[in-house]
PAGU-966283 format. One record per residue (C-alpha): residue number from 0; residue in three letters; x, y, z. Coordinates in Angstrom, 2 decimals, m for minus. Example, Ala and Ser with C-alpha at 12.3 -4.5 7.8 and 13.67 -1.06 7.14 Angstrom:
BEGIN
resi 0 resn ALA east 12.30 north m4.50 up 7.80
resi 1 resn SER east 13.67 north m1.06 up 7.14
END
This chain:
BEGIN
resi 0 resn MET east m1.54 north 33.18 up m14.95
resi 1 resn GLY east m4.29 north 30.83 up m13.71
resi 2 resn LYS east m3.31 north 28.11 up m16.20
resi 3 resn GLU east 0.38 north 28.49 up m15.35
resi 4 resn ARG east m0.37 north 28.22 up m11.62
resi 5 resn LYS east m2.50 north 25.09 up m12.19
resi 6 resn HIS east 0.28 north 23.58 up m14.31
resi 7 resn ASN east 2.84 north 24.26 up m11.54
resi 8 resn GLU east 0.55 north 22.70 up m8.93
resi 9 resn GLU east 0.14 north 19.59 up m11.10
resi 10 resn TRP east 3.92 north 19.32 up m11.45
resi 11 resn LYS east 4.38 north 19.64 up m7.67
resi 12 resn SER east 1.69 north 17.01 up m7.08
resi 13 resn SER east 3.31 north 14.64 up m9.61
resi 14 resn LEU east 6.69 north 15.00 up m7.89
resi 15 resn MET east 5.10 north 14.38 up m4.46
resi 16 resn LEU east 3.41 north 11.21 up m5.73
resi 17 resn LEU east 6.62 north 10.04 up m7.43
resi 18 resn LEU east 8.44 north 10.53 up m4.12
resi 19 resn THR east 5.64 north 8.54 up m2.41
resi 20 resn ALA east 6.09 north 5.67 up m4.90
resi 21 resn ALA east 9.86 north 5.74 up m4.27
resi 22 resn VAL east 9.38 north 5.69 up m0.47
resi 23 resn TRP east 6.96 north 2.74 up m0.70
resi 24 resn GLY east 9.11 north 0.87 up m3.24
resi 25 resn VAL east 12.21 north 1.07 up m1.02
resi 26 resn ALA east 10.06 north 0.05 up 1.99
resi 27 resn PHE east 10.07 north m3.53 up 0.63
resi 28 resn VAL east 13.86 north m3.53 up 1.18
resi 29 resn ALA east 13.40 north m2.24 up 4.74
resi 30 resn GLN east 10.86 north m5.01 up 5.40
resi 31 resn SER east 13.24 north m7.65 up 4.02
resi 32 resn VAL east 16.24 north m6.38 up 6.03
resi 33 resn GLY east 14.10 north m6.16 up 9.19
resi 34 resn MET east 13.42 north m9.88 up 8.94
resi 35 resn ASP east 17.13 north m10.57 up 9.60
resi 36 resn TYR east 16.66 north m9.38 up 13.19
resi 37 resn ILE east 13.02 north m9.76 up 14.25
resi 38 resn GLY east 9.89 north m11.74 up 13.36
resi 39 resn PRO east 7.12 north m10.50 up 11.02
resi 40 resn PHE east 4.60 north m9.70 up 13.81
resi 41 resn THR east 7.20 north m7.75 up 15.80
resi 42 resn PHE east 8.17 north m5.74 up 12.73
resi 43 resn ASN east 4.54 north m5.00 up 11.82
resi 44 resn SER east 3.51 north m4.11 up 15.36
resi 45 resn ILE east 6.33 north m1.62 up 15.96
resi 46 resn ARG east 6.27 north m0.02 up 12.47
resi 47 resn SER east 2.46 north 0.44 up 12.67
resi 48 resn LEU east 2.59 north 2.00 up 16.14
resi 49 resn ILE east 5.37 north 4.35 up 14.95
resi 50 resn GLY east 3.26 north 5.17 up 11.85
resi 51 resn GLY east 0.21 north 5.96 up 13.98
resi 52 resn LEU east 2.21 north 8.23 up 16.31
resi 53 resn VAL east 3.87 north 10.04 up 13.38
resi 54 resn LEU east 0.44 north 10.88 up 11.92
resi 55 resn ILE east m0.69 north 12.70 up 15.09
resi 56 resn PRO east 1.26 north 15.93 up 14.26
resi 57 resn CYS east 0.05 north 15.57 up 10.64
resi 58 resn ILE east m3.56 north 15.55 up 11.92
resi 59 resn TRP east m2.85 north 18.71 up 13.94
resi 60 resn PHE east m1.32 north 20.44 up 10.89
resi 61 resn LEU east m4.19 north 19.46 up 8.54
resi 62 resn ASN east m6.81 north 20.44 up 11.15
resi 63 resn ARG east m5.53 north 24.01 up 11.10
resi 64 resn GLU east m6.36 north 24.25 up 7.39
resi 65 resn LYS east m9.95 north 23.02 up 7.79
resi 66 resn SER east m12.92 north 25.36 up 7.45
resi 67 resn GLU east m15.32 north 26.00 up 10.34
resi 68 resn ALA east m18.07 north 24.05 up 8.51
resi 69 resn GLU east m15.78 north 20.96 up 8.27
resi 70 resn LYS east m14.92 north 21.23 up 11.98
resi 71 resn LYS east m18.62 north 21.32 up 12.94
resi 72 resn THR east m19.42 north 18.03 up 11.15
resi 73 resn GLU east m16.58 north 16.11 up 12.87
resi 74 resn PRO east m18.43 north 15.17 up 16.12
resi 75 resn GLN east m21.29 north 13.67 up 14.05
resi 76 resn ASN east m18.85 north 11.42 up 12.18
resi 77 resn ARG east m16.88 north 10.26 up 15.25
resi 78 resn LYS east m18.60 north 6.85 up 15.50
resi 79 resn LYS east m18.07 north 6.16 up 11.78
resi 80 resn LEU east m14.43 north 7.26 up 12.14
resi 81 resn ILE east m13.78 north 4.81 up 15.01
resi 82 resn VAL east m15.61 north 1.90 up 13.31
resi 83 resn GLY east m13.85 north 2.60 up 10.00
resi 84 resn GLY east m10.45 north 2.85 up 11.70
resi 85 resn ILE east m10.95 north m0.47 up 13.53
resi 86 resn CYS east m12.17 north m2.29 up 10.37
resi 87 resn CYS east m9.25 north m0.91 up 8.35
resi 88 resn GLY east m6.82 north m1.80 up 11.16
resi 89 resn VAL east m7.98 north m5.45 up 11.26
resi 90 resn ALA east m7.72 north m5.80 up 7.45
resi 91 resn LEU east m4.31 north m4.08 up 7.46
resi 92 resn ALA east m3.01 north m6.34 up 10.25
resi 93 resn VAL east m3.91 north m9.49 up 8.26
resi 94 resn ALA east m2.63 north m8.14 up 4.91
resi 95 resn SER east 0.64 north m6.68 up 6.20
resi 96 resn SER east 1.40 north m9.78 up 8.30
resi 97 resn LEU east 0.95 north m12.03 up 5.25
resi 98 resn GLN east 3.19 north m9.68 up 3.24
resi 99 resn GLN east 5.83 north m9.57 up 5.97
resi 100 resn MET east 5.88 north m13.39 up 6.27
resi 101 resn GLY east 6.00 north m13.76 up 2.46
resi 102 resn ILE east 8.97 north m11.40 up 2.06
resi 103 resn GLN east 11.05 north m13.88 up 4.11
resi 104 resn TYR east 10.72 north m16.47 up 1.31
resi 105 resn THR east 10.67 north m14.41 up m1.91
resi 106 resn SER east 12.60 north m11.51 up m3.47
resi 107 resn VAL east 11.76 north m7.86 up m2.81
resi 108 resn GLY east 10.96 north m7.21 up m6.51
resi 109 resn LYS east 8.55 north m10.13 up m6.83
resi 110 resn ALA east 6.81 north m9.12 up m3.59
resi 111 resn GLY east 6.39 north m5.57 up m4.93
resi 112 resn PHE east 4.75 north m6.70 up m8.17
resi 113 resn ILE east 2.54 north m9.38 up m6.60
resi 114 resn THR east 1.30 north m6.91 up m3.94
resi 115 resn ALA east 0.48 north m4.36 up m6.68
resi 116 resn LEU east m2.06 north m6.82 up m8.11
resi 117 resn TYR east m4.62 north m5.37 up m5.67
resi 118 resn ILE east m5.22 north m2.75 up m8.40
resi 119 resn VAL east m6.57 north m5.54 up m10.64
resi 120 resn ILE east m8.31 north m7.51 up m7.84
resi 121 resn VAL east m10.31 north m4.54 up m6.45
resi 122 resn PRO east m12.56 north m4.13 up m9.54
resi 123 resn LEU east m13.16 north m7.91 up m9.59
resi 124 resn LEU east m14.25 north m7.88 up m5.93
resi 125 resn GLY east m16.63 north m5.09 up m6.96
resi 126 resn LEU east m18.62 north m7.79 up m8.80
resi 127 resn LEU east m19.82 north m9.00 up m5.37
resi 128 resn PHE east m21.46 north m5.58 up m4.93
resi 129 resn LYS east m22.95 north m5.71 up m8.45
resi 130 resn LYS east m20.50 north m3.15 up m9.83
resi 131 resn ARG east m19.82 north m3.37 up m13.55
resi 132 resn VAL east m16.33 north m4.48 up m14.59
resi 133 resn SER east m15.02 north m2.82 up m17.76
resi 134 resn SER east m13.60 north m4.76 up m20.70
resi 135 resn LEU east m10.18 north m3.20 up m20.01
resi 136 resn VAL east m10.16 north m4.70 up m16.51
resi 137 resn TRP east m10.96 north m8.16 up m17.92
resi 138 resn ILE east m8.06 north m7.78 up m20.38
resi 139 resn ALA east m5.89 north m6.66 up m17.46
resi 140 resn VAL east m6.87 north m9.82 up m15.52
resi 141 resn VAL east m5.80 north m12.08 up m18.42
resi 142 resn VAL east m2.49 north m10.19 up m18.81
resi 143 resn ALA east m1.92 north m10.31 up m15.02
resi 144 resn VAL east m2.52 north m14.08 up m14.89
resi 145 resn GLY east 0.05 north m14.55 up m17.69
resi 146 resn GLY east 2.51 north m12.28 up m15.87
resi 147 resn MET east 1.98 north m14.06 up m12.54
resi 148 resn TYR east 2.56 north m17.43 up m14.23
resi 149 resn LEU east 5.97 north m16.28 up m15.52
resi 150 resn LEU east 6.82 north m14.50 up m12.27
resi 151 resn CYS east 5.84 north m17.17 up m9.75
resi 152 resn ILE east 5.31 north m20.62 up m11.32
resi 153 resn THR east 8.56 north m22.55 up m11.73
resi 154 resn GLU east 9.31 north m24.93 up m14.61
resi 155 resn GLY east 8.30 north m27.83 up m12.36
resi 156 resn PHE east 4.85 north m26.16 up m12.12
resi 157 resn SER east 5.21 north m25.36 up m8.43
resi 158 resn ILE east 4.79 north m22.07 up m6.61
resi 159 resn GLY east 6.95 north m20.78 up m3.77
resi 160 resn LYS east 5.62 north m20.40 up m0.22
resi 161 resn GLY east 6.58 north m16.71 up m0.18
resi 162 resn ASP east 4.77 north m15.97 up m3.47
resi 163 resn LEU east 1.60 north m17.66 up m2.16
resi 164 resn LEU east 1.68 north m15.63 up 1.05
resi 165 resn VAL east 2.15 north m12.36 up m0.88
resi 166 resn MET east m0.72 north m13.33 up m3.24
resi 167 resn ALA east m2.96 north m13.80 up m0.19
resi 168 resn CYS east m1.69 north m10.41 up 1.03
resi 169 resn ALA east m2.69 north m8.77 up m2.31
resi 170 resn PHE east m6.23 north m10.17 up m1.88
resi 171 resn CYS east m6.42 north m8.87 up 1.72
resi 172 resn PHE east m5.15 north m5.44 up 0.64
resi 173 resn SER east m7.97 north m5.42 up m1.93
resi 174 resn VAL east m10.50 north m5.96 up 0.88
resi 175 resn HIS east m8.71 north m3.25 up 2.87
resi 176 resn ILE east m9.09 north m0.79 up m0.04
resi 177 resn LEU east m12.81 north m1.57 up m0.36
resi 178 resn ILE east m13.24 north m0.79 up 3.36
resi 179 resn ILE east m11.35 north 2.51 up 2.86
resi 180 resn ASP east m13.52 north 3.23 up m0.20
resi 181 resn TYR east m16.66 north 2.80 up 1.93
resi 182 resn PHE east m15.57 north 4.92 up 4.92
resi 183 resn SER east m13.24 north 7.59 up 3.43
resi 184 resn PRO east m15.98 north 9.84 up 1.92
resi 185 resn LYS east m17.70 north 9.91 up 5.33
resi 186 resn VAL east m14.73 north 10.61 up 7.64
resi 187 resn ASP east m11.33 north 12.33 up 7.88
resi 188 resn GLY east m8.88 north 10.12 up 5.94
resi 189 resn VAL east m5.74 north 10.95 up 7.95
resi 190 resn LYS east m7.49 north 10.41 up 11.31
resi 191 resn MET east m8.85 north 7.05 up 10.10
resi 192 resn SER east m5.37 north 6.08 up 8.93
resi 193 resn CYS east m3.92 north 6.98 up 12.34
resi 194 resn ILE east m6.52 north 4.76 up 14.07
resi 195 resn GLN east m5.93 north 1.89 up 11.63
resi 196 resn PHE east m2.15 north 1.94 up 12.25
resi 197 resn LEU east m2.63 north 1.94 up 16.03
resi 198 resn VAL east m5.21 north m0.92 up 15.82
resi 199 resn CYS east m2.92 north m2.89 up 13.47
resi 200 resn GLY east 0.05 north m2.35 up 15.82
resi 201 resn LEU east m1.91 north m3.56 up 18.88
resi 202 resn LEU east m3.31 north m6.62 up 17.05
resi 203 resn CYS east 0.16 north m7.67 up 15.81
resi 204 resn ALA east 1.53 north m7.14 up 19.34
resi 205 resn VAL east m0.50 north m10.18 up 20.55
resi 206 resn PRO east 1.39 north m12.81 up 18.43
resi 207 resn MET east 4.57 north m10.76 up 18.93
resi 208 resn PHE east 4.47 north m11.39 up 22.70
resi 209 resn LEU east 2.90 north m14.87 up 22.56
resi 210 resn ILE east 4.91 north m16.41 up 19.69
resi 211 resn GLU east 8.01 north m14.37 up 18.81
resi 212 resn ARG east 8.94 north m12.85 up 22.21
resi 213 resn PRO east 11.63 north m10.52 up 20.88
resi 214 resn SER east 14.36 north m9.12 up 23.10
resi 215 resn LEU east 15.10 north m5.40 up 23.27
resi 216 resn SER east 18.50 north m6.03 up 21.68
resi 217 resn GLN east 16.85 north m7.71 up 18.66
resi 218 resn ILE east 14.43 north m4.78 up 18.23
resi 219 resn TRP east 17.29 north m2.29 up 18.61
resi 220 resn SER east 19.27 north m4.15 up 15.89
resi 221 resn ALA east 16.38 north m3.49 up 13.47
resi 222 resn TRP east 15.93 north 0.20 up 14.36
resi 223 resn VAL east 16.87 north 1.52 up 10.88
resi 224 resn PRO east 14.33 north m0.57 up 8.85
resi 225 resn LEU east 11.70 north m0.06 up 11.60
resi 226 resn LEU east 12.08 north 3.73 up 11.54
resi 227 resn TYR east 12.07 north 3.79 up 7.74
resi 228 resn ALA east 8.91 north 1.65 up 7.52
resi 229 resn GLY east 7.19 north 3.50 up 10.38
resi 230 resn VAL east 8.15 north 7.14 up 9.81
resi 231 resn LEU east 8.70 north 7.31 up 6.04
resi 232 resn SER east 6.48 north 4.56 up 4.63
resi 233 resn CYS east 3.51 north 5.02 up 6.98
resi 234 resn GLY east 3.71 north 8.63 up 8.14
resi 235 resn VAL east 5.47 north 10.64 up 5.43
resi 236 resn GLY east 4.32 north 8.46 up 2.50
resi 237 resn TYR east 0.65 north 8.65 up 3.47
resi 238 resn THR east 0.78 north 12.43 up 4.06
resi 239 resn LEU east 2.53 north 13.03 up 0.72
resi 240 resn GLN east m0.18 north 10.99 up m1.01
resi 241 resn ILE east m2.99 north 13.00 up 0.64
resi 242 resn VAL east m1.41 north 16.37 up m0.22
resi 243 resn GLY east m0.22 north 15.24 up m3.67
resi 244 resn GLN east m3.65 north 14.03 up m4.80
resi 245 resn ARG east m5.29 north 17.43 up m4.20
resi 246 resn HIS east m4.24 north 18.99 up m7.53
resi 247 resn ILE east m3.99 north 16.05 up m9.93
resi 248 resn ASP east m6.32 north 13.75 up m11.84
resi 249 resn PRO east m6.96 north 10.48 up m9.87
resi 250 resn THR east m6.04 north 8.30 up m12.87
resi 251 resn ILE east m2.67 north 10.02 up m13.32
resi 252 resn ALA east m2.10 north 9.72 up m9.56
resi 253 resn SER east m2.79 north 5.97 up m9.72
resi 254 resn LEU east m0.38 north 5.52 up m12.63
resi 255 resn ILE east 2.42 north 7.40 up m10.84
resi 256 resn LEU east 1.88 north 5.39 up m7.62
resi 257 resn SER east 2.04 north 2.16 up m9.69
resi 258 resn LEU east 5.76 north 2.84 up m10.18
resi 259 resn GLU east 6.16 north 1.56 up m6.60
resi 260 resn SER east 6.45 north m2.00 up m7.97
resi 261 resn VAL east 9.15 north m1.00 up m10.49
resi 262 resn ILE east 11.09 north 0.87 up m7.79
resi 263 resn SER east 10.92 north m2.20 up m5.50
resi 264 resn VAL east 12.74 north m4.25 up m8.17
resi 265 resn LEU east 15.39 north m1.53 up m8.66
resi 266 resn ALA east 15.81 north m1.12 up m4.88
resi 267 resn GLY east 16.13 north m4.90 up m4.37
resi 268 resn TRP east 18.84 north m5.02 up m7.05
resi 269 resn ALA east 20.72 north m1.88 up m5.93
resi 270 resn LEU east 20.58 north m2.39 up m2.14
resi 271 resn LEU east 20.33 north m6.19 up m1.70
resi 272 resn GLY east 21.88 north m7.50 up m4.93
resi 273 resn GLN east 18.68 north m9.42 up m5.75
resi 274 resn LYS east 18.38 north m10.14 up m9.48
resi 275 resn LEU east 15.40 north m11.41 up m11.46
resi 276 resn THR east 15.69 north m13.98 up m14.26
resi 277 resn LEU east 14.61 north m13.04 up m17.80
resi 278 resn ARG east 11.41 north m15.08 up m17.29
resi 279 resn GLU east 10.63 north m13.20 up m14.05
resi 280 resn LEU east 11.40 north m9.82 up m15.68
resi 281 resn ILE east 8.95 north m10.56 up m18.53
resi 282 resn GLY east 6.39 north m11.54 up m15.85
resi 283 resn CYS east 6.99 north m8.19 up m14.09
resi 284 resn ILE east 6.48 north m6.29 up m17.36
resi 285 resn LEU east 3.18 north m8.11 up m18.00
resi 286 resn VAL east 1.95 north m7.46 up m14.44
resi 287 resn PHE east 2.88 north m3.77 up m14.79
resi 288 resn CYS east 0.98 north m3.58 up m18.11
resi 289 resn ALA east m2.04 north m5.16 up m16.36
resi 290 resn ILE east m1.82 north m2.55 up m13.56
resi 291 resn ILE east m1.78 north 0.28 up m16.13
resi 292 resn LEU east m4.69 north m1.24 up m18.12
resi 293 resn ALA east m6.81 north m1.61 up m14.97
resi 294 resn GLN east m6.46 north 2.12 up m14.27
resi 295 resn LEU east m7.14 north 3.57 up m17.71
resi 296 resn PRO east m10.37 north 5.60 up m17.63
resi 297 resn GLN east m13.41 north 4.45 up m19.60
resi 298 resn LYS east m15.15 north 6.99 up m21.83
resi 299 resn THR east m18.49 north 6.32 up m20.20
resi 300 resn GLU east m17.18 north 5.99 up m16.67
resi 301 resn LYS east m16.01 north 8.41 up m14.06
resi 302 resn ALA east m12.33 north 8.05 up m13.17
resi 303 resn GLN east m11.89 north 5.89 up m10.10
resi 304 resn GLU east m10.62 north 7.32 up m6.85
resi 305 resn VAL east m7.06 north 6.35 up m6.05
resi 306 resn PRO east m6.90 north 3.47 up m3.57
resi 307 resn GLN east m5.06 north 4.57 up m0.44
resi 308 resn HIS east m1.97 north 2.60 up 0.44
resi 309 resn SER east m1.14 north 1.51 up 3.92
END
C-alpha cells in the first residue's frame, strides 16, 4: 500500500508540474498579446503586483500546514526574508523587463527557448563561486551554442534585436536563480516570492509612469493577458510548482518544467499563427537537448535543486 500511495503521489506531482509548464509556456503568448496595448514596464509592473497579491492567500493556506517548530523560527529569519525578497525583486525586474521588451521583436517560440537557456547558464556562473562544472554541462553548452546559432543568427550573420534582449534576460534570470538558491534554504519560499513580485512591480512602476504613461483605457484593453500573467503565471504557477515538487525527484521535476519552452512554440503557433522555419526548429531541438543534458544527474553528484521560476 505504501508503494502504491507513493506512486500515486508521484503521478499527481508530475501532472501538477506539467500543468505548471503549460501555464508558463502559454504565458509567453499573453506577454506578446499584452504588448499590443501597453508598454513592457506597464505590463511587468501590473502583472507582478497582481502576482504578489495572489500569493497572499497562498501564504495563509501554507502557513496553516506548518508545524509549531517551523512557526517559531520565522521571526529569526525575517531580516533574511526581506533582504532576499528585495534582491530577488531587483533581479526579476531587470530580467522580466528585458524579456518583455525582447518579445516585441521576436517570436513567442524563440523567446521561450532562449529564456530556457538559464538552465545551462546557471552551472557556468557557478564557476565564479568555484563550483565544479560536470562534463555533461560542458557538452550541453556546446550543443546550446549550436542551437542558438541556428535559432537566432540569420544567413547574413546578424542577430535580431529581440533575440539579443531575450539572451540578456536569460543571463539575468540565471543571476536571479543563484540569488534564490542562496536565500531559499534559509527562508519561506512563497513569502520571499510574494515580496519579490511586489518589489518588481514597484520598480517597474517608475519607468511606467515616467516613460510610458499608460491611460486606464490602454490598461483595461490588456486585462486578459495581464490577469493571465499575474494570476496564473505568477500566483497559480508558482504555487503548483511548490506543491508539485514535494513528492518527486528534483531532476524529474526539472525535466518536466523544461517542456515550458516546447509549449511556448506550440502556443505561439496555435494562438498567434507564428511559425518557425526548419532551421529555427532544428535550433529549438538542439537547445532542448542541451537543457535536458544540463539536468541529467551525475553518478558522483547530488541531484540539483530545481531552479524556481518567476
